[in-house]
N, C-alpha and C positions, 0 to 999 in steps of 0.2 A: 453581464460578462461577455467578452468577445468570443467569436467562434474558435479562435486559437486556445483561449483559456478553457473553454468547454471540452475541446479535444484533449488538452493536457489532463483535465480532470478524468475524462473517460479512460485515458491510458493508465493513469495512476490506479484507478479503481479496478480496471480490467486486469492488468498485469499483477496487481496486488492480490487479487483473488486467484489467478492462475497459479501463482507461486505460493501464496499464503495458505490456501486450503490443503494441498497435499503436504506441505512442509509441517503445518500444525498437526495433521493427522499422524505423520511419522513421529513427531516429537511427543505426542500424547498417547502413542500406541493405539490409535483409533483408525488404523488403515482400512479396516473393513467397512467403515462408513463413507469412504470416498466414492464407492459405487453409487450411493444414493445421490451424490452431487455430480455425477459424471455428466449429465446433460448440461449443467451449469458450466462445468469446466470446458466442455467441448465448445459451448457458445463463447466463452471468454477468449479462447484461443483463436477461433475462427473470425470473430468480429474485430479482434485486435489488429488483424492485417489491414483491413481498409481504414480503421481509425489511425493506425500508424502512418499510412500513406497520406491521409488527409491532414493529420497533424504536421507532418513534415512539409507538405506543400504550403500550408498556412504559415509555418515558420519561415520558409524561404520568402514567401510573399511579404511577411512582416519585415524581414531583413532588407528586402528590396524596396519597401515602401510602395507596394503595388497590391492590387487585388488578385484573386485567383484567376480571373478571366484575362488579366494582363501579364501573367507570368512569362518571363523570358526562359524558355526551356533550355537554352544553352547554358544559362546561369544555373538552372537546376542541376544539370549534368555536372557542371564544374564543381558546385558545392557538394554534390553527392560523393564524388570521387576524391575531392581535394581538401575536404575539411573534416574535423573530428566529428561534428554533428552529423555530417552526411555518412561517414563510415559507421557511426553508431546506429543510424537508421538502417543501413544495409545489414549490419550484424543482427539487429532486432528482427528484421524480416526473415533472415536465414534461420535463426533459432526458433522462431514461431512456426515456420514450416516443419521443422523437426518435431516441435511440441505437438503440432497437429497430427503428425504421423503416429506419434506415441499414443496420444489420447484416443485416436480412432481405432488403434489396435488393442485397446483395453488392457494395458499392462497391469499385472498383479501388484507391482510395487509402485506406490505413488511417487517415489523419487525419480522415476523415469520421466514424469511430467515436471516435477519440481526443478530439476536441474536445468533444462533448457529455458523454463520460465524464469528462473533466477538470472540467467544471462540476459534475457530480454528485458527484465525489470532493471537490471544494473545499467543498461544502456541509457535509461532515462536521466542518469546523472549528467550526461553530456548535453542535456537540454535546459539546464538550470544555471545558477550562478557559479557552481563549482567548475563548469567548463571554461570559465573566463580566466582561471588561474594559470600562471606561467611559472617556469623555473622549478625550483625545488619544492615549492608548496603545491604544485599542480596535482601530483600523485596522491599525497595524503588527503588533500581536500576532496578529491573524487572518491577516495576510499571511505572517508567518513560519510559522504553523501550516500554511497551505495549501502553501507551498513545501516544507515538511517532508513533507507527504503526497505531493506530486508526485514528489520525489526518491526516497522510499521505494518508491513504486509503480512507477516506471520500473525500479528495480533488481529488484523482485519480478517484473515482467513480462518483463524480460530473461532471468531464470533459466528461466522457463517456455518462452520462445521458443527458448533455446539447447538445452534438453532435447528439444524437438520437432525441432530441426534435427539434433541428435546421434542421434536415433532413426531417421534416414533410412538408406537402404542405402548401402553403400560407393560411393564415386565423388563424394560431395558434401563430402568433407573440406576441399577447398580453399575452397569457399564458406563453410562453417561456421567454419573457421579465420580467414578474412578478417573475418567478422562479429564473432567473438570478439576479434580483435586491434583492430578499430575501437572496440569497447566499452571498451578499456583506458583511453583518455583520458576517455571519458564517465563511466566508473565512478569515476575520480578526482574529477571535478567533482561527482558525486553524493555521494561521501563528504564532501567539503568542505562542500557544501550542508547535508547532514544534521548535520554537526558544528556548524556555525555557527548554524543555525536551532534545533538542540537546546539549545545554550548560551543562545541568546536566549530561548527559551521557558522554560527553567529560571530565568533572570534575572527574567522577569516574575513567576514564582511565588514566588521568594524571593531576597533580596539575597545576593551571594556570601559575606558574613560568616556567613550561616546555613546554608551548604551542608553543612558538617561535621555540624551538628546534625540536618540533614535525614535523614542516613543512619540515624539511630536511630528514625525513624518508619516506619510501614508503607509509606508512599509512597516514602520513600527506599530502603527495602530492595528494593522491586520495581524501582525505577529502577536500582539497582545490578545487579540480575539482567539487566535490559535491556542495560546497558552491557557486561556480560560476554558475553552472546549476540552483541551487535554486534561485539565484538572477535573472537569466533570466526568470524563471517562475514567480517571483514576478513582474517583469517588464511587462510581458504579462497580468498577472492578473490585474495590475493597469490600463493597456490600456483598458481591457475589462470593468472594473468597472466604470472608469471615462470618457470613450469616446465611446466605441462601444455599451455598453448596453443602456446608455441614448439615443444614436442615434436610436437604435431599438425601444425603448419605444416611442420616439417622432416622429417616421417616419410618415409622413403625407400622403403618397401615396404608391402604390404597388411597384413602382420602387425603392423608398428610402428604403422600407422595405426589398426588395431583396438584395440591396447593403449592408445593415446593417447585414443581415443574413449571406451573403457570407463572409464578413469581420470577423464576429465572428467565423464562422466555421474554417477559416484559423488560426486565433489566438488561438482558443481552441485546434485545432489539433496540432499545434506547441507546445503548453503547454503540451499536452499529450505525445508527443514524448520526450520532456525534462524530464517528470516524469518517463517514462520508462528507459531513460538513467540513471537517478539517481538511480533507482532500480538496474540496472546493477552494478553501482559503489558500492552500499550498499552490494550487494551479495558478491562482492570481499572484501570489507572492513571487513566484519565479519569473514573472514578467515585469516586476517593479524594480526601480533603481533604489537601493537602500539609502542612498544619499539624496534622493529627490524629495520634493515637497510632500 
């Protein structure tokens, strides 16, 4: 992968956690567990500022066909103030500074972090294919892309939140099982949102009659890998929802509870690894021409 693709991956993962963890905590009524992850959230917000700057400069260098050492800083200034991707970068930096202020003040309500992180996450839509749209389709395409980012990030954040909850000492199994059970319906809505927005985004890139031919391109091959990974995540999510979570909730003694917790940790950890792998694929997909070889 190129430096720009790695920077894009870091932004997706970093902002996904900054928004997804507090958002998942609110949705599952597990706000009290955010404090356990506060060092992680502080780190995500703080390191996202230099990553955003590096990613933006690498993007400008890619557009100019130059290296970082050969950047035309006059061009950087013009693109920053005169283009949508530049204004999105400025907005991201601004709301990240607000998010840093909130997280360092230790707000009692995770929404104070989730809201600026959501805005910062949404600005990433202007760094992908959706930003190339013009006319009447520009706004809905960006909206679908932002919804896709939000749904994926809540799922990613929920995985980290549940891993933190499952790492607690025995005696918290009821609270953890309750949060996991509440996520069942939310997870279904996230899957539907990801599916619909993914289909919509693909429709914007190519009409349905061209989808079979798309598989023969580099973009289509990577997209197929993404769908396989997503299907594996769905399989693990189904295992959690219909087998492991009910076993945790119904565990009658300490040994059964420990076994259920261990099984859930392994399953959720695998799901998290798959999610990060998908983000690597997405970081590369955003740089490819869907109509290319």
